[in-house]
N, C-alpha and C positions, 0 to 999 in steps of 0.2 A: 395492532402493530404500532409500536412507538419508537423503535430504534432500528435503523438500517445502516449498514456499513458497506463501503466499497473501497477498493484499492486502486491507486492510479500511479502512473509514471508519465512520461511525456509523449506517449504514443496516442495515435488516433483511436486505436481499439480501446484503450483505457478510458478515453473521453466518452466514447460511445456507451460503454458499460456504466460509467458514472451518470450519464444523461438518463439512462433507464432507471438507475437507482434513484435519481432525483424525481423522476416521474412517479415511481412507486411511493416514495416518501411523501410527495405532495398529495397523492391520492389517499393515503392513509393518515395524513396529518402527522407524520412521524418526523423525528429528528434524523438528519443524515450526517454520518461521519465519513470523511474522505481521508483515507490513510495513504501515505506514501512510505514505502519501506526503503531503507538503505542499509548497506552492510560494509563493515570494516573488518578485515581479516584479523583474527586473534593471533595469527602467526606473526604478523608485523609487531604486535604488542609484546609478544614473548621474545622476539629477536631484540627489541629495544631494551628489554630488561637485562639481556645477556651481553650487551655491547660495551659495558664498562664506562670509561670516561666519555664516550660519545652518547651515553644514555640521555643526557639532558637535551642535546641537539636533536637526536632522533626522536625523543619523546615530544619535543616541541613540534617537530615536523609531523609526527603522527597525530598530534592534537589538531594541528591545522588541517590535516587531511580529513580527520573525523568531523571537524566543524564544517568543512566545505561540503562533505557528503550530506550532513544533516541539513545544511542550508539549502542545498540543491533539492533535496527531497521535500522540504517544507515549501519551497517555491513552487514545485510541481503540484503539490496538494492545494496550495493557495490559488494557483492559476486556474485549476479545474473548479475549485469552489467558487471563484469569482464568476466564471462562465455560468455555473449552475444558479447562482444567486441572481444573475442577470435574467435568466430564463424563467426562474421560479422565485420572484421577489419575496414571497411570504415564507419560503422554506427556510428552516433553521439548518444551516450547514456549518460544520466544524471541520477545519483542515488540520491534520496532525501528521508529522513525520515521526516514524518509529524505527529504531535500529532492529534489524532482523531480516530473515528471508520473507518474501511477500506472503506466501501461504500461511506460514507460522504466525506472522503479525496479524493477519486477518482473523485467524482462528482464536488467537489469544485475546485480541481486542474484543471480539464478539463475546467471548466468555466474560471478560472484565466488565463490559457494558451491558451484559445480559441482552444482547441484540436479538431482535426477532428474525432478521434475515441478513445474509451476506450476498452482495451482488458482484459478480465477476464476469469478465468477458471470456470468450472461447478462442482467443488468439491461437491461430494454427501453430501447433508445436512442430518443430522441424529438428532434424539431426539429433544431437545428444539430448536436447530438452525432451524430445518425444520418448526417449528411453527412460530418463529420470522422472518424467511426469510433469504435466503442466500445472500451473497454479490452480486452475479450476479443479483439476483431478485431485490434487493434494488437499485443497479446502474441502472438497466433497467427502474425502476419506476421514477427515478429522472434525468437521464442524458439528456443533451441538445445537444448531438452529437451522432454519430453512436456508436453502441456497438457491439463488436465481442465476442461471447462466445465460448471459445475453449473447445472441448470435451476432458477433461483430465481424464475420467474414463474408457477409452478403456482398454480391457484386453490384 
């Protein structure tokens, strides 16, 4: 096992899953990639294109929004990576923000990196999310590598 990936946001459950990913990566002397997904609605971009004279102002606002979302995602990934590096100083950890839905980002990046495993948490899905499917369920349905689901709901 040489490459393990995990996805994070600013939640405690994501940190718990990332810590398990780091533990696994350290035990296998593998490289760990910490991804944070962000999403900008394409509807906003299409409305911008149709707005005529206001397109430049709206386009600038859209770009600032996109840049802000990307920066926040990168900061989340970097923060988690810093915690992991502190606990596992010899571990190679890369933090990357990627636009897209979390499950899709993890699956696509796993394929791109030829990852050996994806590590995700089992954050309890509630409400509409339970109907649409959790990230771990969506990754399990699409992943072409091993999947480790961390129990992050222990009391």
